[in-house]
C-alpha positions in Angstrom: -98.6 159.2 110.4 -99.0 162.5 108.4 -96.0 164.7 108.3 -96.1 167.5 111.0 -96.5 171.0 109.8 -94.3 174.0 110.9 -96.6 174.9 113.9 -96.9 171.3 115.1 -93.1 171.0 115.1 -92.7 174.2 117.0 -95.2 173.1 119.6 -93.7 169.7 120.1 -90.0 170.4 120.0 -89.2 174.1 120.5 -91.9 175.5 122.8 -90.7 173.2 125.6 -87.3 174.8 125.3 -88.8 178.1 126.5 -89.5 176.7 129.9 -85.9 176.4 131.1 -85.7 179.9 132.5 -86.4 181.4 135.9 -89.5 183.4 134.9 -87.5 186.5 133.8 -87.9 185.4 130.2 -91.4 185.1 128.8 -91.7 183.5 125.4 -95.4 182.7 125.7 -94.9 179.1 124.4 -93.8 180.6 121.1 -97.4 181.6 120.4 -96.6 185.3 120.1 -94.5 187.3 117.7 -91.9 188.4 120.3 -90.6 187.7 123.9 -90.3 189.8 127.0 -86.9 189.6 128.7 -86.2 191.3 132.0 -82.7 192.4 132.7 -81.9 192.2 136.5 -81.0 195.4 138.3 -77.3 196.2 138.0 -76.8 194.1 134.9 -76.3 194.9 131.2 -77.5 192.7 128.3 -74.8 191.4 125.9 -75.9 190.2 122.5 -74.1 188.1 119.9 -75.1 186.3 116.7 -73.5 183.5 114.7 -74.9 181.4 111.8 -73.9 178.0 110.7 -74.6 176.5 107.2 -74.5 172.9 106.1 -71.3 171.9 104.2 -69.6 175.1 105.3 -69.6 174.8 109.1 -70.7 171.2 109.4 -71.3 168.1 107.3 -74.6 166.7 106.1 -74.2 163.5 108.0 -72.9 164.9 111.3 -75.1 164.0 114.3 -77.9 166.5 114.5 -77.7 166.9 118.3 -74.0 167.9 118.0 -74.8 170.3 115.1 -77.4 172.0 117.4 -74.9 172.1 120.2 -72.1 173.5 118.0 -74.5 176.2 116.8 -75.4 177.2 120.4 -71.8 176.9 121.8 -70.3 179.2 119.2 -72.6 181.9 120.5 -72.0 181.0 124.2 -68.3 181.2 123.5 -68.7 184.8 122.3 -70.7 185.7 125.5 -68.1 184.2 127.8 -65.3 186.2 126.0 -67.2 189.4 126.9 -67.3 188.3 130.6 -71.0 187.6 130.2 -73.1 184.8 131.8 -75.4 183.1 129.2 -79.0 184.0 129.7 -81.2 183.5 126.6 -81.2 182.9 122.9 -83.4 183.0 119.8 -83.2 180.6 116.9 -83.8 181.0 113.2 -83.8 177.6 111.5 -83.8 176.9 107.8 -84.9 173.4 107.1 -84.5 171.5 103.7 -87.7 170.1 102.3 -86.7 166.5 103.1 -86.0 167.2 106.8 -87.8 164.5 108.9 -89.5 165.0 112.3 -87.1 162.5 114.0 -84.3 164.8 112.9 -86.1 167.8 114.5 -86.4 165.8 117.7 -82.7 165.0 117.8 -81.8 168.6 117.0 -84.0 169.9 119.9 -82.6 167.3 122.3 -79.1 168.7 121.6 -80.4 172.2 122.4 -82.1 171.1 125.6 -78.9 169.4 126.9 -76.9 172.5 126.3 -79.5 174.8 127.8 -79.1 172.9 131.0 -75.3 173.0 130.8 -75.0 176.7 130.1 -78.0 178.1 131.8 -79.9 179.3 128.7 -83.5 179.4 127.7 -85.1 179.8 124.3 -86.8 183.2 123.8 -88.2 182.8 120.3 -87.2 182.5 116.6 -88.3 181.5 113.2 -88.4 178.5 110.9 -88.2 178.6 107.1 -87.6 176.4 104.1 -84.0 176.3 103.0 -83.2 175.6 99.4 -79.6 174.4 100.1 -79.3 172.3 103.3 -79.7 173.1 107.0 -79.1 176.7 108.1 -78.9 177.7 111.8 -78.8 181.3 113.0 -78.7 182.0 116.7 -78.8 185.3 118.6 -77.5 184.7 122.1 -77.9 187.0 125.1 -75.8 187.2 128.3 -75.6 189.3 131.4 -72.7 191.3 132.7 -72.4 193.7 135.7 -72.9 197.3 134.6 -69.7 198.6 133.0 -68.0 195.2 133.0 -68.3 194.3 129.3 -64.9 193.2 127.9 -64.2 194.4 124.3 -61.3 193.9 122.0 -60.4 197.6 122.3 -58.8 198.0 125.7 -55.5 196.0 125.7 -52.6 197.9 127.3 -48.9 198.0 126.6 -47.2 195.4 128.7 -50.3 193.2 129.1 -49.7 189.4 128.9 -51.6 187.6 126.1 -53.3 184.5 127.3 -55.3 181.6 125.8 -57.4 178.9 127.3 -57.2 175.2 126.6 -55.2 174.0 123.5 -55.0 175.5 120.1 -55.5 174.0 116.6 -57.3 170.8 117.5 -60.5 171.7 115.6 -58.5 172.7 112.5 -56.8 169.3 112.6 -60.1 167.6 113.3 -61.4 169.1 110.1 -58.5 167.6 108.3 -59.3 164.2 109.9 -63.0 164.6 108.9 -61.9 165.3 105.3 -59.7 162.3 105.2 -56.5 164.4 104.8 -54.9 163.2 108.0 -54.3 159.5 108.0 -52.5 156.9 110.0 -53.0 158.7 113.3 -53.4 156.7 116.5 -57.1 156.1 117.0 -57.0 158.0 120.3 -55.7 161.1 118.5 -58.1 160.8 115.6 -61.1 160.5 117.9 -59.9 163.4 120.0 -59.4 165.8 117.1 -62.6 164.8 115.4 -64.6 165.5 118.6 -62.9 168.9 119.1 -64.0 169.9 115.6 -67.6 168.5 116.1 -68.2 170.0 119.5 -66.5 173.1 120.8 -66.0 173.5 124.6 -66.9 177.1 125.6 -64.9 177.9 128.8 -67.8 178.8 131.0 -65.6 178.1 134.0 -63.5 181.2 133.1 -66.2 183.8 133.0 -64.9 185.3 136.3 -61.4 185.5 135.0 -62.5 187.5 132.0 -64.9 189.8 133.9 -62.4 190.5 136.7 -59.0 190.5 135.1 -59.0 190.8 131.3 -58.4 194.2 129.7 -59.4 192.9 126.2 -61.0 189.7 125.2 -62.5 187.6 122.4 -62.9 184.0 121.4 -60.8 182.3 118.8 -63.1 181.4 115.9 -61.0 182.1 112.7 -57.6 181.1 114.0 -55.3 182.3 116.8 -53.0 184.5 114.7 -55.8 186.2 112.7 -58.0 186.8 115.7 -55.1 188.2 117.8 -54.3 190.6 115.0 -58.0 191.7 115.1 -57.7 192.4 118.8 -54.4 194.3 118.3 -55.9 196.4 115.5 -58.9 197.2 117.7 -56.6 198.3 120.5 -54.2 200.0 118.1 -51.3 198.0 119.5 -48.8 195.3 118.4 -47.4 192.2 120.1 -44.9 189.5 120.1 -46.0 185.9 120.3 -43.7 183.0 121.3 -44.4 179.9 119.1 -43.1 177.3 121.5 -45.4 178.7 124.3 -48.7 178.1 122.3 -50.5 175.3 124.1 -50.9 172.2 121.9 -52.6 168.9 122.7 -50.7 165.6 122.6 -52.4 164.9 119.2 -51.3 168.3 117.8 -47.8 167.9 119.2 -47.5 164.6 117.2 -48.0 166.6 114.0 -45.3 169.3 114.1 -45.6 169.7 110.3 -49.1 171.1 110.8 -48.1 173.9 113.2 -49.3 176.6 110.7 -52.6 174.9 110.5 -52.9 174.9 114.3 -52.2 178.6 114.8 -54.2 179.9 111.7 -57.1 177.4 111.5 -60.6 178.1 112.7 -63.1 176.7 115.1 -61.0 176.6 118.3 -63.5 178.6 120.4 -60.9 179.0 123.1 -60.5 182.3 124.9 -57.9 184.9 123.8 -57.4 187.7 126.3 -54.9 190.2 127.7 -54.1 190.7 131.4 -51.9 193.0 133.4 -48.8 191.1 134.6 -49.6 191.7 138.2 -52.7 189.4 138.0 -51.1 186.4 136.4 -50.6 184.5 139.6 -54.2 184.9 140.5 -55.3 183.8 137.1 -53.2 180.7 137.2 -54.7 179.9 140.6 -58.2 180.1 139.3 -57.3 178.0 136.2 -55.9 175.3 138.5 -59.0 175.3 140.6 -61.5 175.0 137.8 -59.4 172.6 135.7 -59.2 174.7 132.5 -55.6 175.6 131.6 -54.6 179.2 130.9 -51.3 179.8 129.0 -49.3 183.0 128.6 -48.2 183.1 125.0 -46.9 186.7 124.4 -46.9 190.3 125.3 -48.6 193.5 124.1 -46.4 196.2 122.8 -46.7 199.7 121.4 -47.6 200.1 117.7 -45.1 201.8 115.4 -47.7 202.4 112.6 -46.3 199.8 110.3 -49.3 197.7 109.3 -47.0 194.8 108.3 -45.5 194.7 111.8 -48.6 194.3 113.9 -47.6 190.8 115.2 -44.2 189.1 115.5 -44.4 185.3 115.9 -41.0 184.2 117.2 -39.6 180.7 117.0 -37.3 179.1 119.6 -34.3 181.0 118.2 -36.2 184.4 118.3 -36.5 184.5 114.5 -39.8 185.8 113.1 -42.0 183.1 111.5 -43.4 183.7 108.1 -47.0 182.4 107.4 -48.8 181.8 104.1 -52.0 183.2 105.7 -53.1 184.5 109.1 -56.5 182.9 109.5 -59.6 181.3 108.0 -61.1 183.6 105.4 -64.9 183.6 105.0 -65.0 185.1 101.5 
């Protein structure tokens, strides 16, 4: 069978992904140069973009359906952190010259599964030839009530700092993937590897963020570094209690990697601040939806000392010194 060209691939594997919506998103079977997206009355459109590149964000032999889902989920996580419900996305896909049609099919199947899971539809995009492996760029759109967008800028003194899920699993999973963590119990190895391969955007907590958070973001470059970004945006400081940071059983079995856990990337958990008076309500919602929320610190005033933005305190109350705060892109 002759190899399909760009337009045949789009028709077979990507045009069907535009039919997941409710009629408010018109992508014209990807036969036009743009899409028409209606924003319901009383809503605002939230837009986020992330890109993933082979051998930087994923490995060449990772399953293609999981690569597609990771690309989509990193964007969904950003939307959730703004209190937004996922709505639509566009996709720019750079394909190496040896990319096979079966691979495209597997990739689109991964997208289709997550569109159903998170309520998204494809609105358009682009394909191009990549000289250096697979490249995926997604622009995701979500909906929030007017005036309900949650930025990093509005934390308040006295707010409680919270995270969802557990921290550091993906960073440890990368170490497993690189062969640098050995002799782990198989259960722990599989858990950490999966947490690296496939993030779990906390869609169940959209209401928590939209109703209660004062400032919010997702954790992509490491808990410590991302918390510092939030504090800088809000012009505040904070103290964080090391022993309160939620760790999985697998991470707890590796105490020597605690710095990796709190500074490593790819968690895609939520990081947000909340007034103390709402903590009981938040814990109640977390218990109901089955996604744990943990209070790990408190927001404080900022003295102006750039080296004293965040204190990480150990069990004795002594500040912890780190070699770096987060994953660095460049």
